[in-house]
N, C-alpha and C positions, 0 to 999 in steps of 0.2 A: 504494500499499500502504500503510495507515493507520501512526503511528507509536506505539507502544506506551510510555504516561508512568508511572514507578511509582508505586504509590497508585489508580491511577484504579481498578481493579475492586472495590478496598477500598473507596473511596467510595461506590461505586455500591452494595454490597452493604448498606452503612450507611445509606444513603438509603432504598432497597428497606424495611429493618426498621423503619426511623421510620415510612415509609407502613402498615405493616400493623399495628403497634401505635396508631396513631391511629384506623385503621379498626375495630380491636378495642375503643378507647375507648367507641366511638359504640353499641357493642352489648352489651357486659358491663356488667354493674351493679358498680358503685364498692366494695371490699371494704371492710366495717366495722371499725370498731377492735374490739380485742377486748372492751373494756368494755361496748361496746354490742350485741354480739351476745351476751354473757351476758347483760344487759338484757334481751334479746328473748327468753328463755328462764325468764327470773323472773317468776312471776306477782305480780300487783299485792297490796299489802296489803290485806287482809281478804278476798281472795278464797277463802283456803285451805277445805276442807271436812273433814266427817268421813271417813277413808278414803282422802285423797287421795294416798298414798303408798302402802296395801297392794297392787295389783296389781304392782308394782315389785319386790315384797319377801315377802309373804304370801300367794300364791296369785293367779290369772287367772279369778274368775269361773266357778269350778267349781260344780257343783251340788249343794247338799246330799243327803245320804242320807236315808233315810225316818226318823225317829226314832224311838227306841226309846218315850219318853212324850210326851205331848201337847204341843207346843209354839205359840205364839200369832205369826201373822206381824205386823209392824211395818216401818216406813220411817222414814227420817231425811233432812230436807231441810234447805237452805239458800238461798241467794240466786238460784246458778244455774239454781234452779228457778221462781224468780218466784213468780207466783200459781198455787196448786197446788188442782187439778180435787178437793178430798177428799170428794165422793160416790161419785167414781169408784173410789178407792183404798178407800173404805167398801165398797163393792158387790163389790168383788175378791175382800175377805177379810179387809183391814187392819182390825187391831183397835186398833193403837198407835202413836204417833208422835213424833219429837223433833225440833226444830227448832232450828237454829244461832240463836243471840241475839245473841254478843259474839265478840270475837275482841281480845287483848290488853286494852289500856286505850283503844283508838283506834278500834274499830269496833263496831258495831251492825247487825245485818241490816235493808235496808231492808224486808224484806218478813214481817220476825217476826212482825206483830201478824195479818196474813193466814195465816199458815201455823199458829201457833199457837193463836188462835181459832178459825179454820176447820176444824183436826180436831177441836176439841174439842165444836163446834156440830155436826159430824155424828156424835158419841155416841163418837170414839174416847176413849181414856185419853192425857193426851199431857206432853210435858217439853220443856225447855229444855237445849241443851249451849253450851259454851264452848270456842273453840277456843284452847289454851295456846301462848302465845309467851314460854318463860321465858326469853329473851335480852333482852326490853323493858323489864318490869315485875316487881315481885316478886308471890309467888303472894299473898297476901293482897290486894295492888292490885288485881289480877285477878281474885279471888273477890268482892270488893267492886263491883267493875265491873260483873261478870257479875249478882249479886243486885239491882242497882239499875238493871240494863236488861231484866230479864224472868225471870233466872234464879230468882227465888225459889220456894217452895214454900207451899202451902196444904191442908190438910186437908179437901177436899172430894171425895177419893175418885177424882178424875177427873186429878190433877195430880202426876205423877211426879216424884222428886227429880233436881236439876239433873246434867248429866253435864261431866266434865273430862275434855275431848278432848285427850289427850295422846300425842303420834305424830312422825312424822318432819316436820322442818322445811320447809317447802317453799319456803324465803325464804334457806337457808344450809345450815349445818352440820347435821348428822342430828339431834344431840344439844343444839344451839342452845349449842354453845361451852362446856357444862357437864361438869365431872366425875360421874361417877356418884353420889358422895356430895352434891355441889352440888344435882344433879338430883332427888334423893329429898328433901334439904331444901327445896326450892321444891314439891314435891310436897304436901308435908306442913303448909307454909305454906298452902297454897289448901285442903285438904281442913279444915283445923284452921279455919280462918276461913267457910268456907261453912257447917260445921256452927255455931258459933257466931252466926252471923248467921239460919238457918233451921231449926236442929235436926236435921236429915237429915245423914246419909253421903253425899257426892254418890257417883255411879256414876264408876266409870272406865274410858274407852273407850282401849283400846291394842292393841297387837300384841305376839305375844310375842317377835319378833325385834327390836324398836324397845326393848321392855322391858329384854332382855336385855342389848342394846349400851347403853342409855343410864341404865339405873340398877342395873348390874352384877346384874340378876335379883332385886331386892330384894323380900323375902317377908312386909313388916309394914305393908300395907294391905288384910288380908284379909276386914276389917270391912266394908269398901266394896265396893259388889256392882259385879262384872267383867263389861263388855262387851268380847267379844274381836271382834277383827278377824282375819278370814282368809276370804279366797276361794276355796276348797276345798270337797271333798265332807264331810269333816270340822273340828273347832274344831281339831285336834292337840293339842300339847303347851300346858298353859295356864303363864302366868307363875308365879313361885314364889310360895306363900303361898294360893292359891286352888286348893281342890280338886274345885271346880264352878263355872260361869259363869252369871250370869244372862240374858245376850243376847247374841246370835251376827249379826255383819254379815257376810253370807255372801257377796254380789254389791252391784255397783253396776250391773247390767244387769238388773234384775228386768222383768216384764212391763208395770210400769206406774212411775209416776214416781217417782222418789227412788232412794237406795239402800235394798235389802232385808234384813230382818233378822227374827230369830226369840228371841221369848221362851220360855226355856227351862223351861215351865209352860203350863199351860191360862189359858184368861182369868182366873180367880180369883186366880191368882197375880199375874198384871199387877195386878189392884185391891189386893191386900195389899200390893205393892211402893208404890202410891201412897197408900194408908192410912197407911203408915209403921207 
C-alpha cells in the first residue's frame, strides 16, 4: 500500500497547471499592451477623408428621397480611391467633383493631380477640399497650405471654391481638444485667410451633430456655402445660421467610385458657384 505524503497531490496539480499553460502559450497570441491595441485602431495621419465619421453619427447609407427641385449628382474622392475612372463617372451622370488636396500642414494627396485634372478633362466642374486638423496648426496656416497645394480658385467657369472639411477627429477627441469658442475662432481664421488668398468664401463641409457638439451650434458663417453630411433619406436639421444647403453628401456606397453627393440645384447653379 503506497504511503501518502502531504503536499504530493498539490504539487502534481501545480505541475499539471504549468504544463497546460505552456501548451496554451504555443497556440494563443500574446496579449498586446493597451497602447499597441489602440494604435492598431487609429488610422495613419493623412488617411482621413470627407465623411469618415458620418456613418457612426449621422445615418448609414440611406437612399435620398426624390427631390422637389432639380439636383445635380456629384462625387468626392481622396487618395483611397487612387486613380479614378472619370469617364465612367461622367457617363453615369456625375457632373461635378471634389478631390482631397491636403490635410493639416503635413499631407498632400498623391493622387490629387489625376483626380483634380481628370475630372476637369472629362467635362466636370471640379474643386478641392482640405481635411482640417485644428489640433495641429492654426486655421491660417492650414488655409495657406491648402491654397499652396491645389486649393486655390480661378475664374474659368469650371473650378469650384475650396472646401473646409471640418468634422470628427479620426485621430483622437472628436472636437480636437478645443472648446466651442476656440473651434469657432479656428474656423474663422481658416475662412478669413482663404478668402484673403482667393477672393472666395470657402464651402463648409460638416454634419449637424458635429457642428452642434463642437461649435456650440454657432450660426455666424451663413455667408459660406454649406455642404451637409447625412447618410439618410433627407438632410434633416441644418446647423444654425443656414436656411438651406448647397450640397449634400448622402452616401459613401454609391453605384460608382467615391462618396456621392447632390448639388441643390440644376447644373447652371453649379456653374454659378464656380463663377463666383
